[in-house]
C-alpha positions in Angstrom: -110.1 -47.5 78.6 -111.5 -48.2 75.1 -113.9 -50.9 76.4 -115.5 -48.3 78.7 -116.1 -45.9 75.9 -119.0 -48.0 74.5 -122.5 -46.5 74.1 -124.8 -47.1 77.1 -127.7 -48.1 74.9 -126.1 -51.5 74.3 -125.9 -52.2 78.1 -128.3 -54.7 79.6 -131.0 -52.7 81.5 -130.6 -49.6 79.3 -131.6 -49.8 75.7 -132.3 -46.9 73.2 -135.1 -45.2 75.0 -133.5 -45.1 78.4 -130.2 -44.2 76.8 -131.8 -41.2 75.2 -133.2 -40.0 78.5 -129.9 -40.5 80.3 -128.1 -38.6 77.5 -130.5 -35.7 77.7 -131.0 -35.5 81.5 -127.6 -36.3 82.9 -125.1 -36.2 80.0 -124.4 -40.0 80.4 -123.3 -41.4 77.1 -120.7 -44.1 77.7 -120.0 -46.9 80.2 -117.3 -44.7 81.6 -119.8 -41.9 82.2 -121.9 -44.3 84.3 -118.9 -45.5 86.3 -118.1 -41.8 87.2 -121.7 -40.9 88.0 -121.2 -41.2 91.8 -123.8 -41.7 94.5 -124.4 -38.7 96.8 -125.2 -40.7 99.9 -125.6 -44.3 101.3 -128.3 -46.0 103.3 -127.5 -48.9 105.7 -129.8 -51.7 104.8 -128.4 -54.3 107.1 -131.5 -54.3 109.3 -134.9 -55.8 108.4 -138.0 -54.5 110.3 -141.0 -56.6 111.1 -144.3 -54.9 110.1 -145.3 -54.5 113.8 -142.0 -52.5 114.4 -142.7 -49.9 111.7 -143.9 -46.4 112.7 -144.0 -43.0 111.0 -141.1 -41.7 113.1 -138.6 -44.0 111.4 -136.6 -43.0 108.4 -136.3 -45.4 105.5 -137.0 -49.0 106.6 -136.6 -52.4 105.0 -138.8 -55.3 105.4 -139.4 -58.8 103.8 -143.0 -60.1 103.2 -145.7 -60.8 100.6 -147.3 -58.2 98.4 -151.0 -58.9 97.5 -154.4 -57.4 97.0 -153.6 -54.7 94.3 -156.4 -52.2 93.9 -156.6 -49.2 91.4 -158.4 -46.4 93.1 -159.6 -42.9 92.0 -160.1 -42.1 88.3 -158.3 -40.4 85.4 -155.2 -38.3 86.4 -156.1 -38.7 90.1 -156.0 -42.5 90.0 -153.5 -44.4 92.2 -152.6 -48.0 93.1 -152.6 -49.6 96.5 -151.5 -53.1 97.7 -151.1 -54.9 101.0 -147.7 -55.9 102.4 -147.8 -58.5 105.1 -145.5 -60.7 107.2 -146.3 -62.9 110.2 -146.6 -59.8 112.5 -149.1 -57.6 110.6 -150.0 -55.7 107.4 -149.1 -52.2 106.0 -150.4 -50.5 102.9 -148.2 -49.7 99.9 -149.2 -46.9 97.6 -148.2 -45.6 94.1 -149.3 -42.3 92.5 -147.1 -42.8 89.4 -145.4 -45.7 87.6 -148.7 -47.6 88.2 -148.4 -49.5 84.8 -144.9 -50.7 85.5 -145.8 -52.0 89.0 -148.9 -53.8 87.6 -146.7 -55.5 84.9 -143.7 -56.4 87.0 -144.9 -57.2 90.6 -146.6 -60.6 91.1 -149.3 -60.7 93.7 -148.8 -63.4 96.4 -145.0 -63.5 96.0 -142.3 -62.5 98.5 -140.4 -59.3 98.1 -138.1 -57.0 100.0 -139.5 -53.4 100.3 -137.6 -50.3 101.2 -139.1 -46.8 101.8 -140.2 -44.1 104.3 -143.2 -44.9 106.5 -145.9 -42.2 106.8 -149.4 -42.0 108.3 -152.5 -40.9 106.4 -155.5 -40.8 108.7 -155.2 -43.8 110.9 -153.4 -45.9 108.3 -149.6 -46.5 108.1 -148.4 -46.6 104.5 -145.2 -46.5 102.4 -145.4 -44.5 99.2 -143.4 -45.6 96.2 -141.2 -48.2 98.0 -138.2 -49.8 96.3 -139.0 -53.4 95.6 -136.5 -56.3 95.1 -136.9 -60.0 94.8 -135.0 -61.7 97.7 -132.7 -63.6 95.2 -131.8 -60.3 93.4 -130.9 -58.7 96.7 -128.3 -61.4 97.3 -126.5 -60.9 94.0 -122.7 -60.7 94.4 -122.6 -56.9 94.0 -125.2 -56.2 96.6 -124.2 -54.8 99.9 -125.8 -53.6 103.1 -124.7 -50.0 102.2 -127.0 -49.0 99.4 -125.9 -46.2 97.1 -128.3 -43.3 96.4 -128.0 -41.4 93.1 -129.3 -38.0 92.1 -132.0 -38.1 89.5 -134.4 -35.7 87.8 -138.1 -35.3 87.7 -138.4 -36.7 84.2 -136.2 -39.7 85.1 -138.3 -40.4 88.2 -141.5 -40.3 86.1 -139.9 -43.0 83.9 -139.0 -45.0 87.0 -135.3 -44.5 86.6 -134.3 -44.3 90.2 -131.4 -45.4 92.4 -132.3 -49.0 92.1 -132.0 -48.7 88.3 -128.7 -47.0 88.6 -127.3 -49.7 90.9 -128.5 -52.4 88.4 -127.1 -50.9 85.3 -123.8 -49.9 87.0 -123.5 -53.5 88.3 -124.0 -54.6 84.6 -121.1 -52.4 83.6 -118.8 -54.3 85.9 -120.2 -57.7 84.7 -120.0 -56.7 81.0 -116.3 -55.6 81.1 -113.5 -58.0 81.8 -110.8 -55.4 82.0 -109.9 -53.4 85.1 -110.5 -49.6 85.2 -107.1 -48.2 84.3 -104.9 -46.7 87.1 -104.5 -42.9 87.1 -101.7 -42.5 89.6 -98.2 -44.0 89.4 -97.3 -46.9 91.6 -94.8 -44.9 93.7 -97.6 -42.6 94.8 -100.2 -45.2 95.6 -97.6 -47.2 97.6 -96.4 -44.1 99.4 -99.9 -43.0 100.4 -101.2 -46.6 100.9 -104.1 -45.9 98.5 -106.4 -48.6 97.1 -106.4 -49.0 93.3 -108.4 -46.8 91.1 -110.5 -49.8 90.0 -111.3 -50.8 93.6 -112.1 -47.2 94.5 -114.7 -46.9 91.7 -116.2 -50.4 92.5 -116.5 -49.5 96.2 -117.9 -46.1 95.7 -120.9 -47.8 94.0 -121.0 -51.1 95.9 -119.0 -50.7 99.2 -118.2 -54.1 100.6 -118.2 -52.5 104.0 -117.9 -49.1 105.6 -114.0 -49.3 105.8 -113.8 -49.9 102.1 -116.2 -47.0 101.4 -114.1 -44.6 103.4 -110.9 -45.8 101.5 -112.7 -45.3 98.2 -113.9 -41.8 99.1 -110.4 -40.8 100.3 -108.7 -42.1 97.2 -111.1 -40.4 94.8 -111.3 -37.1 96.7 -107.5 -37.0 96.9 -107.3 -37.7 93.2 -109.7 -34.8 92.3 -107.7 -32.4 94.4 -104.3 -33.8 93.4 -104.8 -33.2 89.6 -106.2 -29.7 90.3 -103.1 -28.9 92.4 -100.8 -30.5 89.9 -102.2 -28.5 87.0 -102.1 -25.1 88.8 -98.8 -25.6 90.4 -97.3 -26.7 87.1 -98.6 -23.5 85.6 -97.1 -21.5 88.4 -93.7 -23.1 88.2 -93.7 -22.8 84.4 -94.5 -19.1 84.7 -91.7 -18.6 87.2 -89.3 -20.3 84.9 -90.5 -18.5 81.8 -90.9 -14.9 83.0 -87.8 -13.1 84.3 -88.5 -10.2 86.7 -86.7 -7.0 87.5 -84.5 -7.3 90.5 -84.8 -4.6 93.3 -81.6 -5.2 95.3 -81.4 -1.7 96.9 -83.2 -0.5 99.9 -82.4 3.2 99.5 -83.3 6.6 100.8 -87.0 6.7 99.7 -87.9 3.6 101.7 -85.5 4.4 104.7 -86.6 8.0 105.0 -90.3 7.1 104.9 -89.8 4.3 107.5 -87.8 6.6 109.8 -89.6 9.9 109.5 -93.1 9.4 108.1 -94.3 6.2 109.8 -95.9 7.3 113.0 -96.6 3.8 114.3 -95.1 0.4 114.4 -95.9 -2.0 111.6 -97.8 -5.2 112.7 -95.9 -8.4 112.6 -98.2 -9.5 109.7 -97.2 -6.4 107.7 -93.5 -7.0 108.3 -93.8 -10.7 107.3 -95.6 -9.8 104.0 -93.1 -7.1 103.1 -90.3 -9.6 103.7 -92.0 -12.3 101.6 -92.3 -9.9 98.6 -88.8 -8.5 99.1 -87.6 -12.1 98.6 -89.5 -12.1 95.3 -87.8 -8.9 94.3 -84.3 -10.4 94.8 -85.1 -13.7 93.0 -84.8 -12.5 89.4 -88.3 -13.9 88.8 -91.5 -11.9 88.2 -93.5 -11.5 91.5 -97.2 -12.3 91.1 -98.9 -12.2 94.5 -102.4 -12.1 95.9 -102.3 -9.9 99.0 -105.2 -10.7 101.3 -106.1 -8.6 104.3 -109.2 -7.8 106.1 -110.7 -4.3 106.1 -108.3 -2.0 108.1 -105.3 -4.4 108.1 -103.0 -1.9 106.4 -102.7 -3.4 102.8 -102.4 0.1 101.2 -99.4 1.0 103.5 -97.7 -2.3 102.5 -98.4 -1.6 98.9 -96.9 1.9 99.2 -93.7 0.6 100.9 -93.2 -2.0 98.1 -93.6 0.8 95.6 -90.9 2.8 97.4 -88.5 -0.1 97.0 -89.2 0.1 93.2 -88.4 3.8 93.3 -85.2 3.2 95.2 -84.1 0.9 92.3 -84.9 3.6 89.6 -88.3 2.2 88.6 -91.8 3.7 88.5 -94.8 2.3 90.3 -98.6 2.3 89.5 -101.6 1.7 91.7 -104.9 0.9 90.0 -108.3 1.1 91.7 -111.8 0.1 90.4 -113.6 3.5 91.0 -112.7 7.1 90.7 -113.6 7.8 94.3 -111.3 5.0 95.5 -108.5 6.2 93.2 -108.9 9.7 94.6 -108.8 8.4 98.2 -105.6 6.4 97.5 -104.1 9.5 95.9 -104.9 11.6 98.9 -103.7 8.9 101.4 -100.4 8.3 99.6 -99.7 12.0 99.0 -100.3 12.7 102.7 -98.0 9.8 103.6 -95.2 11.1 101.3 -95.6 14.8 102.1 -92.2 16.4 102.4 -90.4 13.6 100.5 -89.2 14.5 97.0 -91.5 12.0 95.2 -93.8 12.9 92.3 -97.2 11.3 92.6 -100.0 11.8 89.9 -103.6 10.9 89.6 -105.1 9.7 86.3 -108.8 9.0 86.0 -111.5 9.4 83.3 -112.4 12.9 84.5 -108.9 14.3 84.1 -109.0 17.1 81.5 -107.2 16.7 78.2 -104.5 19.3 78.8 -103.6 17.9 82.3 -103.8 14.3 80.8 -101.2 15.2 78.1 -98.9 16.6 80.8 -99.2 13.4 82.8 -98.5 11.3 79.7 -95.4 13.4 79.0 -94.0 13.3 82.6 -94.7 9.6 82.8 -92.7 8.8 79.7 -89.8 11.0 80.8 -89.8 9.5 84.3 -90.7 12.7 86.2 -93.8 11.0 87.6 -92.6 8.2 89.9 -96.0 6.9 91.2 -99.1 6.9 89.1 -102.5 6.3 90.8 -105.6 5.8 88.8 -108.6 3.8 87.4 -109.0 1.8 84.2 -107.5 4.9 82.5 -104.0 3.4 83.4 -104.5 0.5 80.9 -105.0 2.8 77.9 -102.4 2.3 75.1 -101.5 6.1 75.3 -100.3 5.6 78.9 -96.6 4.8 78.6 -94.1 4.5 81.4 -90.4 5.2 81.2 -89.6 2.2 83.4 -92.6 0.6 85.2 -91.3 -1.9 87.9 -94.4 -2.7 90.0 -98.2 -2.5 89.7 -100.5 -2.7 92.8 -104.1 -3.5 91.9 -106.7 -2.8 94.6 -109.9 -4.9 94.8 -108.6 -7.0 92.0 -111.9 -9.0 91.4 -113.5 -5.8 90.2 -111.3 -5.7 87.1 -111.8 -7.9 84.0 -109.1 -10.4 82.9 -108.1 -8.4 79.8 -107.9 -5.2 81.8 -105.4 -6.7 84.3 -103.4 -8.4 81.5 -102.8 -5.1 79.8 -100.6 -3.9 82.7 -98.2 -6.7 81.8 -97.2 -5.0 78.6 -96.2 -1.7 80.1 -92.5 -2.5 80.2 -90.0 -4.9 78.4 -90.2 -7.5 81.2 -93.6 -7.8 83.0 -93.6 -5.6 86.1 -94.1 -7.2 89.5 -97.8 -7.6 90.2 -99.4 -7.3 93.7 -103.1 -7.8 93.6 -104.9 -6.8 96.8 -108.3 -7.8 98.1 -110.2 -6.9 101.3 -112.6 -9.8 100.6 -111.2 -12.6 102.7 -111.0 -15.8 100.6 -111.4 -19.1 102.4 -108.1 -21.0 102.5 -109.4 -23.9 100.3 -110.5 -21.4 97.6 -107.2 -19.6 97.8 -105.3 -22.9 97.2 -107.5 -23.8 94.2 -109.0 -20.9 92.4 -105.9 -18.7 93.0 -103.5 -21.5 93.5 -101.0 -20.4 90.8 -100.5 -17.0 92.5 -98.3 -16.7 95.5 -100.3 -15.8 98.5 -99.5 -13.3 101.3 -102.0 -12.7 104.1 -102.2 -9.8 106.6 -104.1 -11.5 109.3 -103.6 -8.9 112.0 -105.1 -5.5 112.7 -103.0 -2.6 113.9 -102.8 -2.4 117.8 -105.2 -0.2 119.6 -107.8 -0.2 116.8 -111.2 -0.6 118.3 -113.3 -3.5 117.0 -116.7 -2.5 115.5 -119.5 -3.5 117.9 -122.2 -5.4 115.9 -125.8 -5.3 117.2 -128.8 -7.2 116.0 -132.2 -5.5 116.5 -135.7 -5.7 115.1 -138.1 -3.4 113.3 -140.2 -2.5 116.3 -137.2 -1.0 118.0 -136.6 1.5 115.2 -137.2 4.6 117.4 -134.6 3.5 119.9 -132.1 3.1 117.0 -133.0 6.6 115.7 -132.3 8.1 119.1 -128.9 6.3 119.2 -128.1 7.7 115.7 -129.0 11.3 116.9 -126.8 10.9 119.9 -123.8 9.9 117.6 -124.5 12.8 115.3 -124.5 15.2 118.3 -121.0 13.9 119.1 -120.0 15.0 115.6 -120.1 11.5 114.0 -121.6 10.5 110.6 -124.0 7.7 109.8 -124.5 5.2 106.9 -127.9 3.7 106.3 -127.9 1.0 103.7 -130.8 -0.7 101.9 -130.5 -4.0 100.0 -130.4 -4.1 96.2 -131.4 -7.2 94.4 -131.0 -7.0 90.6 -134.2 -9.0 89.9 -136.3 -6.5 91.7 -134.4 -3.3 91.2 -137.5 -1.1 90.9 -138.9 -2.5 94.1 -135.6 -1.9 95.9 -135.4 1.7 94.5 -138.9 2.2 95.8 -137.9 0.8 99.2 -134.9 3.2 99.3 -137.1 6.2 98.3 -139.6 5.3 101.0 -136.7 4.9 103.5 -135.4 8.3 102.5 -138.8 9.9 103.1 -139.0 8.2 106.5 -135.5 9.3 107.5 -136.3 12.9 106.4 -139.3 13.0 108.7 -137.0 11.9 111.6 -133.8 13.7 110.6 -135.1 16.9 109.0 -132.8 19.7 107.6 -131.2 22.0 108.5 -130.4 20.2 111.7 -129.5 17.1 109.8 -128.1 17.0 106.2 -128.6 13.8 104.1 -126.8 12.4 101.1 -128.4 9.7 99.0 -126.6 7.3 96.6 -128.1 4.5 94.4 -127.3 2.6 91.2 -129.8 4.6 89.1 -128.0 7.9 89.5 -125.6 9.2 86.9 -121.9 8.7 87.8 -121.3 12.4 88.4 -124.4 12.8 90.6 -123.2 9.8 92.6 -119.7 11.1 93.0 -121.0 14.6 94.1 -123.2 13.0 96.8 -120.4 10.7 98.0 -118.0 13.6 98.1 -120.4 15.7 100.2 -120.4 12.9 102.8 -116.6 12.4 102.6 -116.1 16.1 103.2 -118.5 16.1 106.2 -121.2 18.3 104.5 -123.8 15.7 105.3 -124.4 13.7 108.5 -126.2 10.7 107.0 -125.5 8.7 103.8 -128.5 6.7 102.6 -127.4 4.2 100.0 -127.7 0.8 98.4 -124.6 -1.4 98.3 -122.7 0.9 95.9 -120.8 2.1 99.0 -119.7 -1.5 99.9 -116.1 -1.1 98.7 -113.6 1.7 99.0 -115.3 4.6 100.7 -113.1 5.8 103.6 -114.7 8.2 106.0 -112.9 8.0 109.4 -115.6 10.2 111.0 -118.4 7.7 110.2 -119.2 5.7 113.4 -122.5 3.8 112.6 -123.5 1.5 109.8 -127.2 0.8 110.0 -128.1 -2.1 107.6 -131.9 -2.2 106.8 -133.4 -5.7 106.0 -130.1 -7.2 106.9 -131.5 -10.7 106.4 -131.4 -10.0 102.6 -127.7 -9.5 102.4 -125.0 -12.2 102.0 -122.6 -12.7 104.8 -119.5 -11.5 103.0 -121.5 -8.4 101.9 -122.5 -7.6 105.5 -118.9 -7.8 106.5 -117.7 -5.5 103.7 -120.4 -3.0 104.7 -119.4 -3.2 108.3 -115.8 -2.3 107.2 -116.9 1.1 106.1 -117.0 2.2 109.8 -114.4 1.8 112.6 -111.8 3.7 110.7 -111.4 6.5 113.3 -110.1 6.6 116.9 -113.5 6.2 118.5 -116.0 3.3 119.0 -118.0 2.4 116.0 -121.2 0.3 115.6 -122.9 -1.9 113.0 -126.6 -2.3 113.5 -128.4 -5.1 111.7 -132.1 -4.4 111.4 -134.3 -7.3 110.6 -137.9 -8.5 110.8 -138.7 -11.2 113.4 -139.3 -13.8 110.7 -135.8 -15.1 109.8 -134.9 -18.3 107.9 -132.4 -20.7 109.5 -129.7 -19.5 107.1 -130.4 -15.8 107.8 -130.2 -16.5 111.5 -126.7 -18.1 111.0 -125.5 -15.1 109.0 -126.7 -12.6 111.6 -125.4 -14.6 114.5 -122.0 -14.9 112.8 -121.8 -11.2 112.3 -122.6 -10.5 115.9 -120.1 -13.1 117.2 -117.0 -12.3 115.2 -115.2 -9.5 113.3 -112.7 -12.0 111.8 -113.1 -11.8 108.0 -111.6 -15.2 107.4 -113.9 -17.0 109.8 -116.8 -15.1 108.1 -115.6 -16.2 104.7 -115.4 -19.9 105.8 -119.0 -19.7 107.2 -120.1 -17.9 104.0 -118.7 -20.7 101.8 -120.4 -23.4 104.0 -123.7 -21.6 103.6 -123.6 -20.7 99.9 -121.1 -23.2 98.4 -117.7 -22.5 97.0 -118.9 -21.4 93.5 -121.0 -18.6 95.0 -118.4 -17.3 97.4 -117.5 -13.6 97.1 -114.7 -13.0 94.7 -115.2 -16.2 92.7 -118.8 -15.6 91.7 -117.7 -13.8 88.5 -116.3 -17.1 87.1 -117.7 -19.9 89.3 -115.2 -22.6 90.0 -112.9 -23.2 87.1 -112.9 -27.0 87.8 -115.4 -29.7 88.6 -115.5 -31.5 91.9 -117.7 -34.7 92.0 -116.9 -35.9 95.5 -114.4 -33.6 97.2 -115.9 -30.7 99.1 -113.9 -27.5 99.6 -115.8 -26.8 102.8 -115.1 -30.1 104.5 -112.0 -31.7 102.9 -109.3 -29.2 103.7 -106.9 -31.8 105.1 -107.1 -33.9 101.9 -106.6 -30.8 99.8 -103.5 -29.9 101.9 -102.1 -33.4 101.4 -102.8 -33.3 97.6 -101.1 -29.9 97.3 -98.0 -31.1 99.3 -97.7 -34.3 97.1 -98.2 -32.3 93.9 -95.5 -29.9 94.9 -93.1 -32.8 95.8 -93.7 -34.3 92.3 -93.0 -31.0 90.5 -89.9 -30.1 92.5 -88.1 -33.0 90.9 -89.9 -33.1 87.6 -91.5 -29.8 86.7 -92.5 -30.8 83.1 -93.5 -34.4 84.1 -91.0 -35.8 81.7 -89.8 -38.8 83.8 -91.3 -42.1 82.6 -92.8 -42.7 86.0 -94.8 -39.5 85.7 -96.1 -40.1 82.1 -99.4 -41.3 83.5 -99.8 -37.9 85.3 -98.9 -35.9 82.2 -101.5 -37.9 80.1 -104.2 -37.4 82.8 -103.5 -33.6 82.8 -104.0 -33.5 79.0 -107.4 -35.1 79.5 -108.6 -32.5 82.1 -111.1 -29.9 81.1 -109.1 -26.6 80.5 -109.5 -24.2 83.4 -111.4 -21.0 82.7 -108.5 -18.7 83.9 -104.9 -19.0 84.5 -104.8 -16.4 87.3 -101.0 -16.3 87.4 -100.7 -15.1 83.8 -103.4 -12.4 83.9 -103.4 -10.9 87.4 
């Protein structure tokens, strides 16, 4: 593609000054950069309007006529240019507030032109501001089409009159200047199998579609290609890891697992839990290291699944570890698992930052001699001083809360890397799971335990606050506890802290001690103060917990029945769902109350309506991604997307992504290292790709 690597400044229609602007504003340096600077939409310009058919209700219109009677009006910076545009049916005004000099020098009065723009009305006059203008003979050039491509620009480029028309012209010049075809990127056996148009024809038709059918073929080909190379790269990494890293085999299902299942499990596992355990047991017998992302909505029973997998490790004479992001969550896991295993001869220990030196030394000793079989803790587990006798499995809860290096350290705790199960209660849309986490195996618990009552979600407004307070008091009389959460936005932390303080004062006036006891938690508190307040609520010593979103993940209080979210319109959808998951953990009906003002944006309304309509975390995650975009979705925000998509859209193109993943998998099943001559093109293309930010499979 050497011919396409030439500098754009030597292209007709560009030159040094425009080239400098395009370099700086859009990172366009070569002819290839221009070819891959794709339009973001298309306008059908097959219809021509007569002047007497034009009205302000129409979108962009196109008309052919004579431009005349140029007049410069106003003065100084407020000056603007007007002209008359007429055909045999009437006259309309054209107006320019910028680019006046260029119009004056390039448009000849009294000559025929094609204009294109949005009609509007000012006073009683119809006008078109800043219309695109073409000479009729230019519009008929061979690369013109009735489907006109529209390109993103910038304010500076617009000021210099570098608009979609200019992009169409200079990209057409690229095709005219270069004789060679744009090289193919997919081997012939794939393009024939999938009936794809050539890469050259796809690029040509994405800029200058000969018709709508060819535009759709070009879009499909290029979207498929984007997804295909992402899938090829991450699946190649996944297969390479599986071939490179041996894993411990757990062939025995022994007394620990069996006794727990028969005597300690008071309820039937859901079909989803059974399916996930079976999937991971298959990993354990494969001789390969298991590396799985375990997704499950709040309350779906991920911790129980994690425990049963750890018991399989114990049956095979290995130790297990569970790592949680906060001390409170680690303590809760320790209590839950200790209660589950009560009466079984299994040694469980808790290691966090607050464990005293003497006790810590004993834990280290008993871990190395194998007496401790299950270790639960926080980041303290990754310290170099923490050494296991024979670590076989690591379960990481809320994995996105840990840094890459922190997770990677757990790999080195045994001769072979232990099996890794990373759990998240933040549902990840399926397209993100296939791409961002594509090199991990994925297991999903998509079912809640039977009999569990769904949380009722209610939307109410500020003026109904007293009715809400009465409802809260009724719940407290029943012996229940209440969360009241205020938004926290980092850019205005002081303001939010003030809002929380004012809310606290207001709540105190309605729920005064000693009848009601209140805990308060926010980000400005010292860790020990925060833990003390949370523990008071966990132990039932306070009826109401007033907090910012610090309680979003991990707090488990089965007695809490109401989550009141203040200014709910200021929360993201995934965050609202996580907060709602703090209630509904007991045997009685729970409620999530979303309090908002009457003034809601369209997006805020969608978020609130979604919360009221569904408790399904995966549906919520899909809606969240549509509203905010994939790079801002919960769980990926820490890294953004580790790849660039120019045309494909994770929210709309799932079927193309599925096909791309299937084809990539087929290719690698027969040629994992892409060594066959027919796949050399694919290997070369992978080498050109921008490196991904993370290889999740190697660091989870």
